[in-house]
C-alpha positions in Angstrom: -10.6 42.4 -79.0 -12.2 45.2 -81.0 -12.0 47.7 -78.1 -8.3 47.0 -77.7 -7.7 47.3 -81.4 -9.5 50.5 -82.0 -8.0 52.2 -79.1 -4.9 52.4 -81.3 -6.8 53.8 -84.3 -6.5 57.5 -83.5 -8.2 60.1 -85.7 -6.1 62.1 -88.2 -4.7 65.4 -87.0 -5.4 68.3 -89.2 -7.1 66.2 -91.9 -5.5 64.5 -94.9 -1.9 65.6 -95.6 -1.6 67.4 -99.0 1.1 66.4 -101.4 4.2 68.6 -101.4 6.6 69.3 -104.2 9.1 71.0 -102.0 10.2 69.3 -98.8 10.3 70.7 -95.3 14.1 70.9 -94.6 14.9 70.0 -91.0 18.4 71.1 -90.0 20.7 69.3 -87.6 19.8 71.7 -84.8 16.1 70.7 -85.2 16.5 66.9 -85.0 18.4 64.3 -83.0 20.0 62.3 -85.8 23.8 62.0 -86.2 25.6 60.4 -89.0 27.5 58.2 -86.6 24.2 56.4 -85.8 24.0 55.0 -89.3 25.9 52.2 -91.0 29.3 53.5 -92.1 29.0 51.5 -95.2 25.6 53.2 -96.1 27.1 56.6 -95.3 30.1 55.8 -97.5 27.8 54.9 -100.4 25.9 58.2 -100.1 29.2 60.2 -100.0 30.6 58.4 -103.0 27.5 58.8 -105.1 27.3 62.5 -104.2 31.0 62.9 -105.1 30.2 61.3 -108.4 27.6 64.0 -109.0 24.4 62.1 -108.1 21.8 62.9 -105.5 21.9 60.3 -102.7 20.2 60.0 -99.2 19.6 57.5 -96.5 15.9 56.8 -96.6 12.9 55.1 -95.1 12.9 52.8 -92.1 16.4 53.5 -90.9 15.6 57.2 -90.7 12.2 56.6 -89.1 13.6 54.1 -86.5 16.5 56.4 -85.5 14.0 59.2 -84.9 12.1 56.8 -82.6 15.2 55.6 -80.8 14.9 52.1 -82.4 18.2 50.5 -83.7 17.5 49.9 -87.5 18.0 46.5 -88.9 18.6 47.7 -92.5 20.0 50.8 -94.1 18.6 51.8 -97.5 19.9 54.4 -99.9 17.9 56.3 -102.5 19.7 58.0 -105.4 19.3 59.7 -108.8 21.8 57.2 -110.2 20.3 54.4 -112.3 21.1 50.8 -111.2 23.7 50.5 -114.0 25.4 53.8 -112.9 25.4 52.6 -109.2 27.0 49.3 -110.3 29.7 51.2 -112.2 30.6 53.0 -109.0 31.0 49.9 -106.8 32.8 46.8 -107.8 31.0 44.9 -105.0 27.5 45.8 -106.4 25.0 43.5 -108.0 21.7 44.4 -109.8 18.7 42.3 -108.6 15.0 42.1 -109.3 12.9 42.4 -112.4 9.6 43.8 -111.0 11.6 46.5 -109.1 15.3 46.8 -110.0 17.6 47.4 -107.1 21.3 47.3 -106.4 22.8 45.4 -103.5 26.2 46.6 -102.5 28.0 43.9 -100.5 30.4 44.5 -97.5 31.1 41.0 -96.3 27.9 39.9 -94.7 26.4 43.4 -94.7 24.3 44.4 -97.7 23.2 47.9 -98.4 20.2 48.3 -100.7 20.4 51.1 -103.2 17.3 52.1 -105.1 16.9 54.6 -107.9 14.3 57.4 -107.5 11.0 56.2 -108.9 8.3 58.3 -110.6 4.5 57.8 -111.1 3.6 55.8 -114.2 2.3 57.5 -117.3 0.4 56.1 -120.3 3.6 56.1 -122.3 5.4 54.2 -119.5 2.6 51.6 -119.5 3.3 50.9 -123.2 6.9 49.8 -122.3 6.5 46.4 -120.4 10.2 46.5 -119.4 9.6 49.7 -117.4 6.1 49.6 -116.2 3.0 47.4 -116.2 -0.2 47.0 -114.3 -2.9 44.3 -114.2 -6.6 44.9 -114.7 -7.2 45.8 -111.1 -4.4 48.4 -111.0 -1.7 46.3 -109.3 1.8 47.2 -110.3 3.5 44.3 -112.0 6.7 46.2 -113.0 8.1 49.4 -111.6 11.2 50.7 -113.3 10.1 54.2 -114.1 12.8 56.5 -112.8 12.2 60.0 -111.7 13.2 62.9 -109.4 13.6 63.0 -105.6 10.3 64.8 -105.3 8.5 62.1 -107.4 10.2 59.4 -105.4 8.8 60.8 -102.2 5.3 60.7 -103.5 5.7 57.1 -104.7 6.6 55.9 -101.2 3.8 54.1 -99.2 3.6 55.8 -95.8 4.5 59.4 -94.7 6.8 58.0 -92.0 8.8 56.2 -94.7 9.2 59.3 -97.0 12.0 60.9 -94.9 15.4 61.4 -96.6 18.5 62.0 -94.4 21.7 63.5 -95.9 24.6 62.4 -93.7 26.9 65.0 -95.3 24.8 68.1 -94.5 23.0 66.3 -91.7 19.6 67.6 -92.9 16.3 65.7 -93.1 14.1 66.3 -96.2 10.4 65.7 -95.3 8.0 65.7 -98.2 4.9 64.3 -96.6 4.8 65.5 -93.0 6.4 62.3 -91.9 8.0 63.8 -88.8 4.7 65.2 -87.8 3.1 61.7 -88.0 6.0 60.1 -86.1 5.4 62.6 -83.3 1.7 61.8 -83.3 2.4 58.0 -83.7 0.3 57.6 -86.9 0.4 55.3 -89.9 -0.8 57.4 -92.9 -0.7 56.5 -96.6 0.6 59.0 -99.1 -2.0 59.7 -101.7 -5.4 58.1 -102.2 -5.5 55.0 -100.0 -7.8 52.8 -102.2 -5.6 53.5 -105.2 -2.4 52.9 -103.3 -3.7 49.5 -102.0 -4.9 48.6 -105.5 -1.4 49.3 -106.8 0.1 46.9 -104.2 -2.3 45.1 -101.8 0.6 44.1 -99.6 0.5 47.7 -98.3 -2.5 46.6 -96.3 -0.2 44.1 -94.5 2.5 46.7 -94.1 0.1 49.1 -92.4 -0.8 46.4 -89.9 2.9 45.4 -89.4 4.1 49.0 -88.8 1.2 49.7 -86.4 1.9 46.7 -84.3 5.7 47.0 -84.4 5.8 50.8 -83.6 2.6 50.9 -81.4 1.2 53.5 -83.8 -2.4 54.1 -84.7 -3.7 53.7 -88.3 -5.1 57.0 -89.6 -8.9 56.6 -90.4 -8.6 57.3 -94.1 -5.8 54.8 -94.3 -7.7 52.0 -92.5 -11.1 52.7 -94.1 -10.7 50.8 -97.4 -8.9 47.8 -96.0 -11.8 45.4 -95.3 -13.4 46.1 -98.7 -10.1 45.5 -100.6 -8.7 42.7 -98.4 -9.6 40.0 -101.0 -7.0 41.5 -103.4 -4.3 39.8 -101.4 -5.4 36.6 -103.2 -3.7 38.1 -106.3 -0.3 38.4 -104.7 2.2 35.7 -105.7 2.4 33.1 -102.9 6.2 33.3 -102.6 6.0 37.0 -101.8 3.3 36.4 -99.2 5.5 33.9 -97.4 8.1 36.6 -96.9 5.5 39.1 -95.8 3.9 36.7 -93.3 7.3 36.0 -91.8 7.8 39.8 -91.3 4.3 40.0 -89.7 4.8 37.2 -87.2 8.5 37.2 -86.4 8.9 40.9 -85.5 8.1 40.4 -81.8 4.5 41.7 -82.1 2.7 38.7 -83.6 -0.1 38.4 -81.1 -1.3 42.0 -81.7 -0.7 41.6 -85.4 -3.1 38.5 -85.4 -5.8 40.5 -83.7 -5.5 43.3 -86.3 -5.4 40.9 -89.2 -8.6 39.2 -88.1 -10.5 42.4 -87.4 -9.5 44.0 -90.7 -10.5 40.8 -92.6 -6.9 40.2 -93.8 -6.5 36.9 -92.0 -8.9 34.9 -94.3 -7.0 35.6 -97.6 -3.8 34.5 -96.0 -5.1 31.4 -94.0 -8.5 30.4 -95.4 -8.8 27.1 -93.6 -7.8 28.6 -90.3 -10.2 31.5 -90.7 -13.0 28.9 -91.2 -11.9 27.2 -88.0 -12.0 30.6 -86.3 -15.7 30.8 -87.2 -16.6 27.2 -86.4 -14.6 26.9 -83.1 -13.8 30.5 -82.2 -12.7 30.1 -78.6 -10.4 27.1 -79.1 -8.9 28.4 -82.4 -8.3 31.9 -81.1 -6.8 30.7 -77.9 -4.4 28.3 -79.5 -3.1 30.7 -82.2 -2.9 33.6 -79.8 -1.0 31.5 -77.2 1.4 30.3 -79.9 2.0 33.8 -81.1 2.5 35.2 -77.6 5.1 32.4 -77.0 6.8 33.5 -80.3 6.9 37.1 -79.2 8.5 36.1 -75.9 11.2 34.1 -77.7 11.9 37.0 -80.0 12.3 39.4 -77.1 14.6 36.9 -75.3 16.7 36.6 -78.4 15.9 32.9 -78.8 15.5 31.3 -82.2 12.1 30.9 -83.7 11.3 28.4 -86.4 8.6 29.2 -89.0 7.7 25.5 -89.0 6.3 25.7 -85.5 4.6 28.9 -86.3 2.8 27.6 -89.3 2.1 24.3 -87.5 0.2 26.3 -84.9 -1.6 28.6 -87.4 -2.9 25.6 -89.4 -3.5 23.0 -86.7 -7.1 24.1 -85.7 -8.3 23.1 -89.2 -6.7 19.7 -89.1 -8.8 17.6 -86.7 -12.1 18.2 -88.4 -10.6 17.2 -91.7 -9.1 14.0 -90.3 -12.4 13.2 -88.6 -14.3 13.7 -92.0 -11.9 11.2 -93.6 -12.6 8.7 -90.8 -16.3 9.0 -91.5 -15.5 8.0 -95.1 -13.9 4.8 -93.8 -10.2 5.8 -93.6 -8.4 4.5 -90.5 -7.4 7.2 -87.9 -3.6 7.5 -88.7 -4.0 7.5 -92.5 -6.8 9.9 -92.1 -4.6 12.3 -90.1 -1.8 11.9 -92.7 -4.1 12.5 -95.6 -5.7 15.6 -93.9 -2.3 17.0 -93.1 -1.1 16.6 -96.7 -4.2 18.2 -98.2 -4.2 21.1 -95.7 -0.6 22.0 -96.4 -1.1 21.7 -100.2 -4.1 24.1 -100.0 -2.2 26.5 -97.8 0.8 26.6 -100.2 -1.5 27.9 -102.9 -1.9 31.0 -100.8 1.4 31.2 -99.1 4.3 29.3 -100.6 5.8 27.6 -97.5 9.1 26.0 -98.6 9.6 22.3 -98.3 12.3 22.9 -95.6 9.4 24.0 -93.4 6.5 21.8 -94.6 8.3 18.6 -93.6 8.9 19.7 -90.0 5.3 20.9 -89.8 4.2 17.3 -90.7 6.7 15.9 -88.2 5.4 18.1 -85.4 1.8 17.0 -86.2 2.9 13.4 -86.4 4.4 13.7 -82.9 0.9 14.5 -81.6 -0.1 11.0 -82.6 3.0 9.3 -81.3 3.3 11.0 -77.8 0.4 9.1 -76.3 2.1 5.7 -77.2 4.6 5.4 -74.4 4.8 1.7 -73.4 7.9 -0.4 -73.5 10.9 1.4 -75.0 8.7 3.8 -77.0 9.1 6.7 -74.5 12.9 6.6 -74.6 12.9 6.4 -78.4 10.6 9.4 -78.6 12.9 11.4 -76.3 15.8 10.7 -78.7 13.7 11.9 -81.7 15.1 15.3 -82.9 11.5 16.5 -83.2 10.5 15.5 -79.7 11.0 19.0 -78.2 8.9 20.7 -80.8 6.3 18.0 -80.5 6.2 18.3 -76.7 6.0 22.1 -76.8 3.1 21.7 -79.3 1.3 19.3 -77.0 1.5 21.8 -74.2 0.2 24.5 -76.5 -2.8 22.3 -77.4 -3.5 21.7 -73.7 -3.3 25.4 -72.9 -6.0 26.0 -75.6 -8.3 23.6 -73.7 -7.7 20.2 -75.4 -8.2 17.3 -73.0 -5.2 14.9 -73.2 -5.6 13.0 -69.9 -2.6 14.6 -68.4 -0.3 13.7 -71.2 1.7 16.9 -71.1 2.4 16.6 -67.4 3.4 13.0 -67.8 6.0 13.9 -70.4 7.2 16.8 -68.2 7.7 14.5 -65.3 9.4 11.8 -67.5 12.0 14.2 -68.8 12.9 15.3 -65.2 12.9 11.7 -63.8 16.0 9.5 -63.4 16.2 6.0 -65.0 14.6 4.2 -62.0 11.8 6.6 -61.8 11.2 6.3 -65.6 10.9 2.5 -65.3 8.4 3.0 -62.6 6.4 5.4 -64.7 6.3 3.0 -67.7 5.3 0.1 -65.3 2.5 2.2 -63.8 1.4 3.1 -67.3 1.3 -0.6 -68.2 -0.6 -1.4 -65.0 -3.1 1.3 -65.6 -3.7 0.2 -69.2 -4.0 -3.5 -68.1 -6.5 -2.5 -65.5 -8.5 -0.6 -68.0 -8.5 -3.5 -70.4 -9.5 -5.9 -67.6 -12.4 -3.7 -66.6 -13.5 -3.6 -70.2 -13.4 -7.4 -70.4 -15.4 -7.8 -67.2 -18.0 -5.4 -68.4 -18.2 -7.2 -71.8 -18.5 -10.6 -70.0 -21.7 -10.0 -68.1 -23.3 -6.6 -68.8 -26.8 -7.8 -68.1 -26.2 -10.1 -65.0 -24.5 -7.4 -62.9 -26.9 -5.8 -60.4 -27.2 -2.0 -61.0 -26.1 0.1 -58.0 -26.3 3.8 -57.2 -22.7 4.1 -58.0 -23.5 3.4 -61.7 -25.1 6.8 -62.0 -21.6 8.3 -61.7 -19.7 6.0 -64.1 
């Protein structure tokens, strides 16, 4: 795992990038971008703001992705206009956020995000809690200090996200050698990495996400402080971490992301119980989670829907059996023990990552299916097939088997049962009953005369 991971951590080229106050201007003849590649709504916002006398550019991921030949999912605009000034220009605009004020301009279902240029925080700004505030460790709690284009570029996280494209002049403004790092496929923080992570620890997760998504290496100064500072993720509000985890694992590169999170010690602050299982049962836990994430990646690539409930069910499952077993040793019957362990595990996880109830309920139902799928006699099998959670429960059963769990062929039985006709299904249930009856009869015989039966050589292999 480490060898695979660190093959992508290429050394920096030319040392640390120095801060620039004036950008490198890349004219249309020097780059491949065309305004027609960008959202017409986003281009229209830039043009209108410029006409009104403000500076405005397309910025960040949409510029980066277009340079890489990747169709952008979002189009963001950066401007010298304040949120209130932007709202005054667009009737379909709405100011959102307190920690970081933004404007959303709505065009039907399309939303273009418009952000005012930010500046570095000064001591004077820190005195105004409405504009700027930090906690004791340096994390930014509020960030509404507005500044110039040059200051905004230095406030951005990675060099590859500090690229500004003007669709009117068709020029790119590059303040941090971002084009250079795109060409060399490097993730590099702007500024001092430790300080930037302390300002916002989620940047550590973003570094991993971009590296996995873009198949970039993480520059050595950018990666170096992560393990030491990884525990700072515990300070991030659980609701924000839920959104970040979805971005990490639903981007189509979840399997590689998981490997990087584990190696950089970022997995434990997100999933403490699962990280403990990774230490106690490394092969099983790693196999199950990796297989679940590989399946997720495949579904994303195929354009199939992916439910976060199945994802979290797989990420948390390795911690569940041991907890249920512990409750059984305390005298709790098996099914109540499993239910109690599931409740406690999800409650603990929600203290780190605020999984909404619309997902925690299906998680419990998927886990509950693992208890119900072995019970197939009579009409139970057909009732289970009609259960809306059957497919997720069945897929989860196959996942457990692929990780090495022994289920006495349960997954294959359910596979065959789904493909069988009514007559074949009746035979399967009858065979199941005969097998169970035979097993019970054998048990009764053994109980009846365990000491009278003469021992044979065959007993050695029982």
